[in-house]
C-alpha positions as CSV (number, residue, x, y, z in Angstrom):
1,M,32.4,29.4,-35.5
2,S,32.4,26.3,-37.9
3,L,34.4,25.6,-40.7
4,V,31.4,25.7,-43.2
5,D,30.6,29.1,-41.6
6,R,34.3,30.6,-42.1
7,I,34.7,29.4,-45.5
8,Q,31.0,31.3,-46.5
9,E,32.9,34.4,-44.9
10,D,35.9,34.1,-46.7
11,L,33.9,33.4,-50.0
12,V,31.9,36.7,-49.5
13,A,35.5,38.3,-48.8
14,S,37.0,37.1,-51.5
15,I,34.0,38.1,-54.1
16,K,34.3,41.4,-52.7
17,A,38.4,41.4,-53.0
18,H,38.1,40.2,-56.9
19,A,40.2,37.3,-55.8
20,E,39.4,35.0,-58.6
21,L,41.2,31.9,-58.0
22,R,40.3,32.1,-54.4
23,T,36.8,32.5,-54.9
24,S,36.7,29.6,-57.3
25,V,38.4,27.4,-55.0
26,L,36.0,28.7,-51.9
27,R,33.0,28.1,-54.3
28,M,34.1,24.4,-54.9
29,M,34.7,23.6,-51.1
30,K,31.6,25.2,-50.1
31,T,29.8,22.9,-52.9
32,A,31.2,19.7,-51.7
33,L,30.7,20.8,-48.1
34,K,26.7,21.5,-49.2
35,N,26.9,18.2,-51.0
36,K,28.0,16.1,-48.1
37,Q,25.5,17.7,-45.9
38,V,22.7,16.9,-48.3
39,E,24.1,13.3,-48.6
40,L,23.9,13.0,-44.7
41,M,20.4,15.4,-44.5
42,R,22.3,17.4,-41.3
43,A,24.7,19.9,-40.8
44,L,28.7,18.8,-41.1
45,E,30.8,18.5,-37.9
46,D,34.3,20.0,-38.5
47,A,35.7,16.7,-38.5
48,E,33.3,15.6,-41.0
49,A,34.2,18.9,-42.9
50,H,37.9,18.2,-42.7
51,R,37.6,14.6,-44.3
52,V,35.9,16.3,-47.4
53,L,38.4,18.8,-48.0
54,E,41.1,16.4,-47.5
55,T,39.2,14.3,-50.2
56,L,39.2,17.7,-52.6
57,I,42.9,17.6,-51.7
58,K,43.3,14.3,-52.6
59,Q,41.6,14.8,-56.1
60,R,43.8,18.1,-56.7
61,R,47.3,15.7,-55.8
62,E,46.1,13.2,-58.4
63,A,45.6,15.8,-61.0
64,I,48.9,17.2,-60.4
65,E,49.9,13.9,-61.2
66,Q,48.1,13.4,-64.4
67,F,48.9,17.0,-65.5
68,T,52.7,16.5,-64.9
69,R,52.3,13.5,-66.7
70,G,50.8,15.0,-69.9
71,G,53.0,18.0,-70.0
72,R,50.6,20.5,-68.7
73,A,52.8,22.5,-66.3
74,D,50.5,25.3,-66.2
75,L,47.6,23.1,-65.2
76,A,49.3,21.2,-62.4
77,E,50.4,24.7,-61.0
78,K,46.7,25.8,-60.8
79,E,45.9,22.6,-59.3
80,T,49.0,23.3,-56.5
81,R,48.1,26.7,-55.6
82,E,44.5,25.2,-55.0
83,I,45.7,22.8,-52.8
84,A,47.6,25.8,-50.7
85,I,43.8,27.5,-50.6
86,I,42.5,24.4,-49.1
87,E,44.9,23.8,-46.6
88,E,44.5,27.0,-44.9
89,Y,41.2,25.4,-43.7
90,L,42.6,22.3,-42.2
91,P,44.8,21.2,-38.9
92,A,48.4,20.9,-39.3
93,A,49.6,17.8,-41.1
94,A,51.4,15.0,-39.2
95,T,54.9,15.0,-39.6
96,A,56.9,12.2,-41.1
97,E,58.3,11.6,-37.5
98,D,55.0,11.9,-36.1
99,M,53.7,9.0,-38.5
100,R,56.5,6.8,-38.0
101,A,56.2,7.2,-34.2
102,A,52.2,6.4,-34.4
103,V,53.4,3.5,-36.6
104,R,55.8,2.2,-34.0
105,A,53.3,2.6,-31.3
106,A,50.5,0.8,-33.3
107,V,52.6,-2.3,-34.4
108,A,53.5,-2.6,-30.4
109,E,50.0,-2.1,-29.6
110,T,48.4,-4.6,-31.6
111,G,51.3,-7.2,-31.6
112,A,51.6,-7.2,-35.3
113,S,53.9,-9.7,-36.5
114,G,53.8,-9.5,-40.4
115,M,51.7,-8.3,-43.5
116,K,48.3,-9.8,-42.4
117,D,47.8,-7.6,-39.5
118,M,48.5,-4.4,-41.7
119,G,45.0,-3.4,-41.4
120,A,44.8,-3.1,-37.5
121,V,48.2,-1.4,-37.6
122,M,46.8,1.1,-39.9
123,K,43.4,1.8,-37.7
124,A,45.6,2.1,-34.7
125,A,48.0,4.4,-36.3
126,K,45.3,6.8,-37.9
127,A,43.4,6.8,-34.5
128,R,46.8,7.9,-32.8
129,L,47.1,10.8,-35.4
130,A,43.4,11.8,-35.3
131,G,43.1,15.8,-35.5
132,R,46.0,16.2,-37.9
133,I,46.2,15.6,-41.6
134,V,47.7,12.4,-42.7
135,D,48.7,11.4,-46.0
136,G,47.2,7.7,-46.4
137,K,49.6,6.5,-48.9
138,T,53.0,7.5,-47.1
139,L,51.2,6.1,-43.6
140,S,50.5,2.9,-45.6
141,D,54.2,2.5,-46.8
142,L,55.6,3.1,-43.5
143,V,53.3,0.5,-42.2
144,R,54.4,-1.8,-44.8
145,S,58.1,-1.0,-44.3
146,A,57.4,-1.4,-40.5
147,L,55.8,-5.1,-40.9
148,S,57.8,-6.2,-43.5
149,V,60.9,-5.7,-41.1
150,R,58.8,-8.0,-38.8
151,A,58.1,-11.0,-41.3
């Protein structure tokens, strides 16, 4: 069963169970996926659907940061619960150690010698972590750290 179909089935179950937050999040996810399908003019593959959901999580994390700065802990908590629901539909996240190992291997593979090689190292590291959720900022920080030692 595709990810889009699974979300649709879970949405129906959530509506029947009167789970308001879950229903709201699943509707938001379904809409985002449908918008991407319309944009591409074809059905989404699971990898594309995962990228859409990762974008939704990134948006929620940015909102949490804003709400926290604005003193709205209640809204930040709601966004955190939404992230937890979205993450149920994504593959396991790469651990910090997985990311460090991928960065080390990518630096060796590309022969990177300084910050000018950051793009190539990021691309190689992301390729090594394909199929798992990767926090881009964390990965970028790890690459920057590894390359600054080499410079």
